[in-house]
MIDOSE-1310 file (N, C-alpha, C; in nm, 2 decimals, decimal comma, always signed):
residues 79
mrie	-0,22/+0,83/+0,32/-0,15/+0,91/+0,24/-0,13/+0,83/+0,11; -0,09/+0,89/+0,00/-0,06/+0,83/-0,12/+0,07/+0,83/-0,16; +0,12/+0,73/-0,19/+0,26/+0,69/-0,26/+0,26/+0,64/-0,39; +0,36/+0,63/-0,45/+0,37/+0,56/-0,58/+0,48/+0,45/-0,59
yalf	+0,46/+0,33/-0,64/+0,55/+0,24/-0,63/+0,55/+0,18/-0,76; +0,69/+0,11/-0,80/+0,70/+0,03/-0,91/+0,78/-0,09/-0,87; +0,74/-0,20/-0,94/+0,80/-0,34/-0,91/+0,87/-0,39/-1,04; +0,97/-0,44/-1,02/+1,08/-0,47/-1,13/+1,10/-0,62/-1,14
asfs	+1,15/-0,67/-1,27/+1,20/-0,80/-1,28/+1,10/-0,90/-1,24; +1,11/-1,01/-1,17/+1,01/-1,11/-1,13/+0,90/-1,05/-1,04; +0,93/-0,95/-0,97/+0,82/-0,89/-0,88/+0,70/-0,82/-0,97; +0,73/-0,78/-1,09/+0,63/-0,71/-1,17/+0,55/-0,82/-1,23
nqlp	+0,56/-0,96/-1,20/+0,46/-1,07/-1,25/+0,34/-1,07/-1,15; +0,36/-1,00/-1,05/+0,25/-0,98/-0,97/+0,16/-0,85/-0,99; +0,18/-0,81/-1,12/+0,09/-0,69/-1,16/+0,02/-0,73/-1,29; -0,09/-0,67/-1,30/-0,15/-0,70/-1,44/-0,07/-0,67/-1,55
seak	-0,07/-0,72/-1,66/+0,03/-0,71/-1,79/+0,01/-0,57/-1,82; -0,08/-0,50/-1,82/-0,09/-0,34/-1,87/-0,03/-0,25/-1,78; +0,01/-0,31/-1,65/+0,06/-0,22/-1,54/+0,23/-0,24/-1,55; +0,26/-0,35/-1,59/+0,43/-0,38/-1,59/+0,49/-0,26/-1,65
gkar	+0,61/-0,23/-1,57/+0,69/-0,12/-1,63/+0,63/+0,02/-1,60; +0,52/+0,03/-1,53/+0,46/+0,16/-1,48/+0,46/+0,19/-1,33; +0,47/+0,31/-1,31/+0,45/+0,35/-1,16/+0,30/+0,33/-1,13; +0,28/+0,28/-1,00/+0,12/+0,27/-0,95/+0,11/+0,35/-0,84
siqi	-0,01/+0,40/-0,81/-0,03/+0,47/-0,69/-0,12/+0,39/-0,59; -0,08/+0,38/-0,45/-0,15/+0,33/-0,35/-0,18/+0,41/-0,24; -0,27/+0,39/-0,16/-0,30/+0,46/-0,04/-0,25/+0,36/+0,08; -0,17/+0,44/+0,17/-0,11/+0,36/+0,29/-0,15/+0,44/+0,40
qegs	-0,12/+0,39/+0,52/-0,15/+0,47/+0,62/-0,03/+0,56/+0,66; -0,06/+0,69/+0,71/+0,06/+0,76/+0,74/+0,13/+0,69/+0,85; +0,27/+0,72/+0,84/+0,37/+0,66/+0,92/+0,41/+0,52/+0,89; +0,36/+0,47/+0,77/+0,39/+0,32/+0,73/+0,53/+0,33/+0,71
tvea	+0,60/+0,20/+0,71/+0,73/+0,18/+0,67/+0,73/+0,12/+0,52; +0,84/+0,08/+0,48/+0,87/+0,01/+0,34/+0,80/-0,13/+0,38; +0,86/-0,18/+0,48/+0,82/-0,31/+0,52/+0,67/-0,34/+0,52; +0,59/-0,24/+0,58/+0,45/-0,25/+0,56/+0,40/-0,23/+0,42
llaq	+0,45/-0,16/+0,32/+0,44/-0,15/+0,20/+0,45/-0,27/+0,13; +0,56/-0,36/+0,16/+0,59/-0,48/+0,11/+0,48/-0,57/+0,13; +0,43/-0,59/+0,26/+0,33/-0,66/+0,32/+0,21/-0,64/+0,24; +0,16/-0,52/+0,24/+0,05/-0,47/+0,16/+0,04/-0,53/+0,03
lqlp	+0,16/-0,51/-0,05/+0,17/-0,57/-0,18/+0,18/-0,71/-0,19; +0,18/-0,78/-0,10/+0,21/-0,93/-0,07/+0,33/-0,97/-0,15; +0,45/-0,90/-0,13/+0,57/-0,96/-0,19/+0,62/-1,06/-0,10; +0,69/-1,17/-0,15/+0,73/-1,26/-0,04/+0,84/-1,21/+0,04
pdkp	+0,82/-1,22/+0,17/+0,92/-1,15/+0,28/+1,03/-1,23/+0,28; +1,05/-1,36/+0,23/+1,19/-1,42/+0,24/+1,27/-1,40/+0,09; +1,23/-1,33/+0,02/+1,29/-1,30/-0,11/+1,37/-1,17/-0,09; +1,51/-1,17/-0,11/+1,60/-1,04/-0,09/+1,54/-0,94/-0,19
kmif	+1,55/-0,80/-0,12/+1,51/-0,71/-0,24/+1,59/-0,59/-0,23; +1,60/-0,51/-0,32/+1,67/-0,37/-0,33/+1,56/-0,27/-0,33; +1,58/-0,20/-0,23/+1,45/-0,09/-0,25/+1,52/+0,07/-0,25; +1,45/+0,13/-0,33/+1,48/+0,28/-0,34/+1,36/+0,34/-0,30
vnhh	+1,38/+0,47/-0,24/+1,26/+0,56/-0,22/+1,32/+0,69/-0,26; +1,25/+0,76/-0,37/+1,29/+0,88/-0,43/+1,45/+0,87/-0,46; +1,47/+0,75/-0,53/+1,60/+0,74/-0,60/+1,72/+0,72/-0,52; +1,71/+0,68/-0,38/+1,79/+0,66/-0,28/+1,78/+0,51/-0,23
rtta	+1,88/+0,46/-0,22/+1,88/+0,31/-0,17/+1,82/+0,33/-0,03; +1,76/+0,22/+0,03/+1,69/+0,23/+0,17/+1,68/+0,09/+0,21; +1,64/+0,10/+0,33/+1,58/-0,03/+0,40/+1,45/-0,06/+0,43; +1,40/-0,16/+0,47/+1,26/-0,19/+0,50/+1,21/-0,12/+0,61
davl	+1,30/-0,07/+0,69/+1,24/+0,02/+0,81/+1,22/+0,16/+0,80; +1,26/+0,19/+0,67/+1,25/+0,34/+0,65/+1,09/+0,38/+0,66; +1,07/+0,50/+0,71/+0,93/+0,55/+0,71/+0,89/+0,62/+0,59; +0,78/+0,60/+0,52/+0,73/+0,66/+0,41/+0,66/+0,80/+0,43
tedd	+0,67/+0,89/+0,34/+0,60/+1,01/+0,35/+0,51/+1,03/+0,22; +0,40/+1,12/+0,23/+0,33/+1,16/+0,13/+0,40/+1,17/+0,01; +0,36/+1,11/-0,11/+0,41/+1,15/-0,24/+0,55/+1,08/-0,26; +0,60/+0,99/-0,17/+0,73/+0,93/-0,19/+0,70/+0,83/-0,33
rvai	+0,82/+0,82/-0,38/+0,81/+0,72/-0,48/+0,92/+0,61/-0,45; +0,86/+0,47/-0,47/+0,93/+0,36/-0,42/+0,94/+0,26/-0,54; +1,08/+0,23/-0,56/+1,09/+0,11/-0,66/+1,15/-0,01/-0,58; +1,11/-0,11/-0,63/+1,12/-0,26/-0,57/+1,18/-0,34/-0,67
fplv	+1,32/-0,39/-0,66/+1,37/-0,49/-0,74/+1,41/-0,62/-0,65; +1,41/-0,74/-0,72/+1,46/-0,86/-0,66/+1,60/-0,86/-0,68; +1,68/-0,91/-0,58/+1,82/-0,91/-0,60/+1,84/-1,04/-0,70; +1,96/-1,01/-0,78/+1,98/-1,12/-0,87/+2,13/-1,17/-0,87
agg	+2,17/-1,28/-0,90/+2,30/-1,30/-0,91/+2,35/-1,36/-1,05; +2,48/-1,35/-1,06/+2,53/-1,37/-1,20/+2,64/-1,30/-1,24; +2,70/-1,31/-1,35/+2,82/-1,25/-1,35/+2,85/-1,22/-1,50
């Protein structure tokens, strides 16, 4: 199945420069979780993340469905 994803802040460094700030399409297996997508994208498993699916915050164990839109942000500290 196909989903769209976007990586933000330091995670976007893993994308080619022309892809930064743009949603990308990817094929994943039906029934895949956000965690499986993170692994497929080779994002560091130990770095905290804020994940949104279709504009709703979710967790890594959420199951993705066809045409979902996933946004992945690293957590940042500051004030």
